[in-house]
Structures are given as C-alpha cells and as structure tokens.
N, C-alpha and C positions, 0 to 999 in steps of 0.2 A: 504494499499500499503506499501510496505517496504522501509524506509528510513534510517535506521540505520544498521550498520554491526560492529560487534566486532572480531577482529583477535587477536588471542591467541599467547603466547610467543613460543619458540621453544619446550619448555617442556610439555605445554598443548596439542599443535597441533590440537586446535579445533576452526573453525570460526563459529562464531552463528549470526544469523540473528534475528534482532527485527523489531517491527513496530513502528510507530511514538509515541505510547504511553508506549513503553518500554516492551512490550510483545513477548516473545522468540516465533519465528516462525519456525527456522530451525537451524540445526546443521551440519557442514560438516566436514569430517576429513581434517586436514589440516590448514595452516596458511599463513600470508602474502596475505591476499584475496583483490582482486579487482574487480569491474566490468568494463567491456568492455565499451567503450565510449557509444554505442548503446543501453547500459542497457539489451542486449539479452543474455549474458553470464557472469557466475562469475568464475574468473580464481583464483585458490588456489595452493598454493605450498603443494604438498603432504605431508601427515603425515607419510608416510614409506619411502619416498625416496627424491631428491631434484628436482623431475620432477614436472612440473605444470599440475594441473588437470582443465580441463573446463567444467563447468556444464552448459549446455544450459537452458536459460529461455525462449526462443521462444516469444511468445507476452507480454513479461515483466513478472514480480514477481508475478502477478495474475495467469497467466498461470501455474507457478511453483507450486504456492499454490494450485490450482484447482488438478492438477495431484496428488500432496500429500493428499489431502484430498480423492480423488477418490480411491487411493492405498489402503488407510487405512479404507475405508468405512465399510467393514466387522467386523474389530476390533471396530470400534465405534458403530455398533449395539451391540456388546456385551458389551462395556465399554463406555457408551455415557458421562460420567462424564470427560472421557479423552479427548473427541473431544475438538481441540481448536476454541474458539471464531471466529477465523478468517475464518472458515469453513462457519460459519452463516452470520458474518458481511459483507463479500464479496458476499454471495450468491454462495458460492463454495460446494454446498451439492452436496452428492454422487449421480450420475445417475445410 
C-alpha cells in the first residue's frame, strides 16, 4: 500500500509515489499533490499550467497499481526485469 508521496518544486514539476519501504511506485506530471480525504483521487497542480489535475484512484491505490500493472503487462513479458515488485507483492499480476 502506498503511504508516502513526494511533491517536487516548481522547477521539477513531478510528483512521485512511494510505498512504505521507499520503493518508487509511480510518477505524475505536476506538483503540490494531495490526496482527497476519501483517498479516492490524487489532485496535482498541472506541470504545464496552473490548473489542477485529478487522478482517480477508484478503490484505493491498490486499484491504481493494478491498472498500471495491467496496462504494462505486454511490456513486462518482454522486459520482466523492469516489472516492479509491487505487481507481485500485492498480487497484481496481469490478467
């Protein structure tokens, strides 16, 4: 489960999500990120404008990670060494 996120400066403009062990899970273009109180969305200030971008997390961050693992499943077949441990640890194998 994701417990930590790091938001960058105006110059870098990248928000990074980490698990509790410090493993990088995801990067989002933008900064000044915050989770909504219900943990169902990540709100990030756009990297290209001053608008806010809302990233749905649906059933929590596990669902977001599952979608990411699923979207990249064909890539991971060809490059299994690139597959993040979180896809295996949380049982988020591609279907």
